[in-house]
C-alpha positions in Angstrom: -75.3 -10.4 -44.5 -77.4 -9.8 -47.6 -75.8 -10.2 -51.0 -76.1 -6.5 -52.0 -74.3 -5.6 -48.8 -71.5 -8.1 -49.5 -71.1 -6.8 -53.0 -70.8 -3.2 -51.9 -68.2 -4.1 -49.2 -66.2 -6.2 -51.7 -66.3 -3.4 -54.3 -65.1 -0.9 -51.7 -62.3 -3.0 -50.2 -61.0 -5.2 -53.1 -58.8 -2.3 -54.2 -56.8 -2.9 -51.0 -56.0 -6.4 -52.1 -55.0 -5.3 -55.6 -52.7 -2.6 -54.2 -51.1 -5.2 -51.8 -49.9 -7.2 -54.9 -48.4 -4.1 -56.6 -44.6 -4.1 -56.9 -42.9 -1.2 -55.2 -40.5 -1.0 -58.2 -43.1 -0.8 -60.9 -46.8 0.1 -60.2 -47.8 -1.8 -63.4 -46.3 -5.1 -62.1 -48.4 -7.2 -59.9 -47.5 -10.4 -58.0 -49.7 -13.5 -58.3 -50.6 -13.9 -54.6 -50.1 -12.5 -51.1 -47.5 -15.2 -50.1 -45.7 -18.3 -51.3 -44.6 -16.9 -54.7 -42.0 -18.8 -56.7 -39.1 -17.0 -58.4 -40.6 -17.2 -61.8 -44.0 -16.1 -60.4 -42.5 -13.0 -59.0 -41.0 -12.0 -62.3 -43.8 -12.7 -64.7 -45.5 -9.4 -65.7 -47.8 -9.4 -68.8 -50.6 -11.8 -67.7 -50.8 -10.5 -64.1 -50.8 -6.9 -65.2 -53.8 -7.8 -67.5 -55.5 -9.6 -64.6 -55.2 -6.5 -62.4 -56.3 -4.0 -65.0 -59.4 -6.1 -65.8 -60.3 -6.2 -62.1 -59.8 -2.4 -61.9 -62.2 -2.1 -64.8 -64.9 -4.4 -63.4 -65.0 -2.7 -60.0 -65.0 0.8 -61.5 -61.5 1.7 -60.3 -60.2 2.3 -63.8 -62.2 5.5 -64.3 -60.9 6.9 -61.1 -57.3 6.7 -62.2 -55.5 9.8 -63.7 -55.0 10.0 -67.4 -51.3 9.7 -66.9 -51.7 6.5 -64.8 -54.0 5.0 -67.4 -51.7 5.8 -70.3 -48.7 4.4 -68.4 -50.4 1.1 -67.7 -51.6 0.8 -71.3 -48.1 1.5 -72.6 -46.7 -1.1 -70.2 -48.9 -3.8 -71.7 -48.2 -2.6 -75.2 -44.5 -3.0 -74.5 -44.8 -6.8 -74.6 -45.7 -6.9 -78.2 -43.0 -8.3 -80.5 -42.8 -6.4 -83.9 -42.4 -8.9 -86.7 -41.9 -8.7 -90.4 -45.7 -8.7 -91.1 -49.0 -8.4 -89.3 -49.0 -12.1 -88.5 -46.0 -12.1 -86.3 -46.9 -9.2 -84.0 -47.7 -11.3 -81.0 -47.4 -10.5 -77.3 -45.0 -12.5 -75.1 -43.5 -12.2 -71.6 -39.7 -12.9 -71.9 -39.7 -14.5 -68.4 -42.3 -17.0 -69.6 -40.4 -17.7 -72.8 -37.1 -18.2 -70.9 -38.8 -20.6 -68.5 -40.3 -22.6 -71.4 -37.0 -23.1 -73.1 -35.5 -24.3 -69.8 -38.3 -26.7 -69.2 -38.2 -28.0 -72.8 -34.6 -28.9 -72.5 -35.5 -31.1 -69.5 -38.3 -33.0 -71.1 -37.2 -33.2 -74.8 -36.7 -37.0 -74.8 -40.4 -37.4 -73.9 -41.3 -35.1 -76.7 -39.7 -37.5 -79.2 -41.9 -40.3 -77.9 -45.0 -38.1 -78.3 -44.0 -37.3 -81.9 -43.6 -41.0 -82.7 -47.0 -41.9 -81.3 -48.6 -38.9 -83.1 -47.1 -40.0 -86.3 -48.7 -43.4 -86.0 -52.1 -41.8 -85.9 -53.3 -44.0 -83.0 -53.4 -41.1 -80.6 -52.5 -37.5 -80.5 -50.5 -36.0 -77.6 -50.1 -32.3 -77.5 -46.4 -31.6 -77.8 -44.6 -29.1 -75.6 -44.1 -26.9 -78.7 -47.9 -27.0 -79.4 -48.6 -26.1 -75.7 -46.1 -23.2 -76.0 -47.8 -21.8 -79.1 -51.2 -22.1 -77.6 -50.0 -20.2 -74.5 -48.5 -17.4 -76.6 -51.7 -17.2 -78.6 -53.7 -17.0 -75.3 -51.4 -14.4 -73.9 -51.7 -12.3 -77.1 -55.5 -12.6 -77.0 -55.5 -11.6 -73.3 -53.4 -8.5 -74.0 -55.4 -7.4 -77.0 -58.8 -7.9 -75.3 -57.6 -6.1 -72.2 -56.5 -3.1 -74.2 -59.8 -3.0 -76.2 -61.7 -3.2 -72.9 -60.3 0.2 -71.9 -60.5 1.8 -75.4 -56.9 1.1 -76.5 -55.3 -0.9 -79.3 -52.0 -2.7 -79.7 -49.2 -0.9 -81.5 -49.3 -3.3 -84.4 -52.2 -5.4 -85.8 -52.0 -9.2 -85.1 -53.7 -12.1 -86.7 -52.5 -15.6 -87.6 -54.6 -16.1 -90.7 -55.2 -13.9 -93.7 -58.8 -13.3 -94.7 -60.2 -16.2 -96.7 -57.2 -18.3 -95.7 -58.0 -22.0 -96.0 -55.5 -22.7 -93.3 -57.9 -21.2 -90.8 -60.4 -24.0 -91.3 -57.6 -26.6 -91.2 -56.5 -25.1 -87.9 -60.0 -25.2 -86.4 -60.4 -28.8 -87.4 -57.0 -29.8 -86.0 -58.0 -28.7 -82.5 -58.8 -31.4 -80.0 -62.5 -30.9 -79.7 -62.9 -33.9 -77.4 -61.3 -31.4 -74.9 -63.6 -28.4 -75.7 -62.2 -26.2 -72.9 -58.8 -26.1 -74.5 -60.0 -26.1 -78.1 -62.6 -23.5 -77.3 -60.0 -21.2 -75.9 -58.1 -21.3 -79.1 -61.3 -20.8 -81.1 -62.1 -17.7 -79.0 -58.7 -16.2 -79.5 -59.1 -16.5 -83.3 -62.5 -14.8 -83.0 -60.9 -11.9 -81.2 -58.1 -11.5 -83.8 -60.6 -11.7 -86.7 -62.9 -9.2 -85.2 -60.4 -6.5 -84.2 -58.8 -6.9 -87.7 -62.2 -6.8 -89.4 -61.6 -10.0 -91.3 -65.1 -10.6 -92.5 -64.5 -13.8 -94.4 -62.7 -15.4 -91.4 -65.6 -14.3 -89.2 -68.0 -16.1 -91.6 -65.8 -19.2 -91.4 -65.8 -19.1 -87.6 -69.6 -18.7 -87.6 -70.1 -21.7 -89.9 -67.7 -23.8 -87.9 -69.5 -23.1 -84.7 -72.7 -24.4 -86.3 -70.9 -27.7 -87.1 -69.6 -27.9 -83.5 -73.0 -27.5 -82.0 -74.6 -30.5 -80.4 -78.4 -29.8 -80.7 -79.3 -32.2 -77.9 -77.4 -30.3 -75.1 -76.4 -27.0 -76.7 -72.6 -27.7 -76.2 -69.8 -27.3 -78.7 -67.6 -30.3 -79.4 -67.0 -33.2 -81.7 -67.1 -36.9 -80.9 -68.1 -38.4 -77.5 -70.0 -36.2 -75.1 -67.6 -34.7 -72.5 -68.5 -34.7 -68.8 -70.8 -31.9 -67.6 -68.0 -29.8 -66.2 -65.9 -29.9 -69.4 -69.0 -29.4 -71.5 -69.8 -26.1 -69.8 -66.2 -25.0 -69.7 -66.0 -25.6 -73.4 -69.3 -23.9 -74.1 -68.1 -20.8 -72.2 -65.0 -20.5 -74.2 -66.9 -20.8 -77.5 -69.5 -18.3 -76.3 -66.8 -15.7 -75.5 -65.6 -16.0 -79.1 -69.1 -15.9 -80.6 -69.7 -12.7 -78.5 -66.8 -11.0 -80.1 -67.9 -11.8 -83.7 -71.6 -11.0 -83.0 -72.9 -14.6 -83.4 -76.0 -15.4 -81.2 -76.0 -18.4 -78.9 -77.5 -21.3 -80.8 -79.3 -23.2 -78.1 -79.7 -21.0 -75.0 -82.5 -23.0 -73.4 -80.6 -26.3 -73.8 -77.6 -24.7 -72.1 -79.7 -23.3 -69.3 -81.3 -26.7 -68.7 -77.8 -28.2 -68.6 -76.3 -25.6 -66.2 -79.1 -25.9 -63.7 -78.4 -29.6 -63.3 -74.7 -29.1 -62.5 -73.0 -28.3 -59.2 -69.6 -27.0 -60.4 -66.3 -27.8 -58.8 -65.1 -25.2 -56.3 -62.5 -23.8 -58.7 -62.4 -20.3 -60.0 -62.7 -21.3 -63.7 -65.5 -23.8 -63.2 -67.5 -21.2 -61.2 -67.1 -18.3 -63.6 -67.7 -20.5 -66.6 -71.1 -21.7 -65.5 -72.1 -18.2 -64.3 -71.0 -16.7 -67.7 -73.0 -19.2 -69.7 -76.2 -18.5 -67.6 -75.6 -14.8 -67.8 -75.2 -14.7 -71.5 -78.2 -17.0 -72.0 -80.5 -14.8 -69.8 -79.7 -11.8 -72.1 -81.6 -13.4 -74.9 -84.4 -15.5 -73.1 -86.6 -15.3 -70.0 -86.6 -19.1 -69.9 -86.5 -20.5 -66.3 -85.6 -17.0 -65.0 -86.7 -17.7 -61.4 -84.7 -21.0 -61.3 -81.7 -19.2 -62.6 -82.0 -16.5 -60.0 -82.1 -19.1 -57.2 -79.1 -20.9 -58.7 -77.0 -17.7 -59.0 -77.9 -16.7 -55.4 -76.4 -20.1 -54.4 -73.4 -19.5 -56.6 -72.7 -16.2 -54.9 -72.6 -18.0 -51.5 -70.1 -20.5 -52.9 -68.0 -17.7 -54.2 -67.7 -16.1 -50.8 -66.3 -19.3 -49.4 -63.2 -18.2 -51.4 -63.1 -14.8 -49.7 -60.5 -13.7 -47.1 -61.8 -10.7 -45.2 -58.4 -10.0 -43.7 -57.0 -9.4 -47.2 -60.2 -8.4 -49.0 -59.5 -10.8 -51.8 -60.5 -14.2 -53.3 -58.5 -17.3 -53.9 -58.9 -19.6 -57.0 -59.4 -22.6 -54.8 -61.1 -22.8 -51.4 -58.3 -22.3 -48.9 -55.6 -22.4 -51.6 -54.2 -19.9 -54.1 -53.8 -20.6 -57.8 -50.4 -22.2 -58.3 -49.7 -22.0 -62.0 -50.0 -19.8 -65.1 -50.1 -21.6 -68.4 -48.2 -24.6 -66.9 -45.6 -22.4 -65.0 -45.6 -22.8 -61.3 -46.1 -19.4 -59.9 -47.0 -20.0 -56.2 -46.8 -22.8 -53.6 -50.6 -22.8 -53.3 -50.8 -21.4 -49.8 -54.0 -20.5 -47.9 -54.1 -16.9 -49.3 -56.0 -15.0 -52.0 -54.5 -14.7 -55.5 -54.8 -12.4 -58.4 -56.2 -14.9 -60.9 -58.8 -16.3 -58.6 -59.8 -12.8 -57.5 -60.3 -11.6 -61.0 -62.5 -14.6 -62.0 -64.7 -14.5 -58.9 -65.1 -10.7 -59.0 -66.1 -11.1 -62.6 -68.6 -13.8 -61.7 -70.1 -11.6 -59.0 -70.5 -8.7 -61.5 -72.5 -11.0 -63.8 -74.6 -12.3 -60.9 -75.2 -8.8 -59.7 -76.4 -7.8 -63.2 -78.6 -11.0 -63.6 -80.2 -10.4 -60.3 -80.7 -6.7 -61.1 -79.1 -5.5 -57.8 -79.6 -1.8 -58.1 -76.9 -0.8 -55.6 -74.2 -2.5 -57.7 -72.2 -0.4 -60.2 -69.9 -3.2 -61.3 -69.1 -3.5 -65.0 -69.2 -6.7 -67.1 -65.9 -7.8 -68.6 -65.7 -8.9 -72.2 -63.0 -11.6 -72.1 
């Protein structure tokens, strides 16, 4: 079956998969997978609702919804924002996630004390559980805000962690673990989103200059210290590029990134696949360099993506023959051989970018701005 035929069939039928994950009690609540869902996975709402809305948007289903349905869904996501005393406390959080975090923290707190002692020595830095939690809340807030903006909506209250021209922003950026650019890049991207939507021009300037310092001119990646492995290098570049896209900063070394991508066979995980497709997609928007090579590569990537597809459910799984099993460190499924909401979003998004890059005329999929 030709790729354009597969894309049309997926676009037509994927709505069936999304609807199968919809709660009968609340149409804005979606379950993480078809089967094997944990108790906490069945109750988490914010992130999975964002995943589903983004998939609706990519495939063109969003426009087909009634205005009442759209407004109800938007209001549902807005309802997770916590109103604070000022603009810098108006984050989004899922109370189920917070409750689970507190429960888990009580179980591992002795280990946290050991981490803090090691961190204090300066010999090595371990991310504490509290740091992980803050990063997760920041990521969820970024996800909620970017989802709302994708469909022309805004949060009820402005959110940003750093005032414009705040020196603590630069301190924060330097404190991130750039030897692990995927994680650090995700935090960088979130700050880019917050700075852009709040029109913090001085912060945007700081982020632009920081990205220039991060840049490795030999391979086009963004990191400090020792060169990460290829997979982590591309994963990190993808995260930084999503942030740069929000603040309007061009990719610094697109040809270097293209050369790097074309030498890599990504792992068969949803994130690894979409990350490399995203980097190539964004680079091809500004250069014709190695265009035919990229087209062949993306054709092969599409074939790899369809290895994750379940025709009986009309959906994709994050892993081949296994669903995504966690959400920001929380176990949400038992990882059964079924499609899942997160994997489906990532691979549908990857296919939309492949479709655009290959200029498949029959496809009307939209490109997500993460």
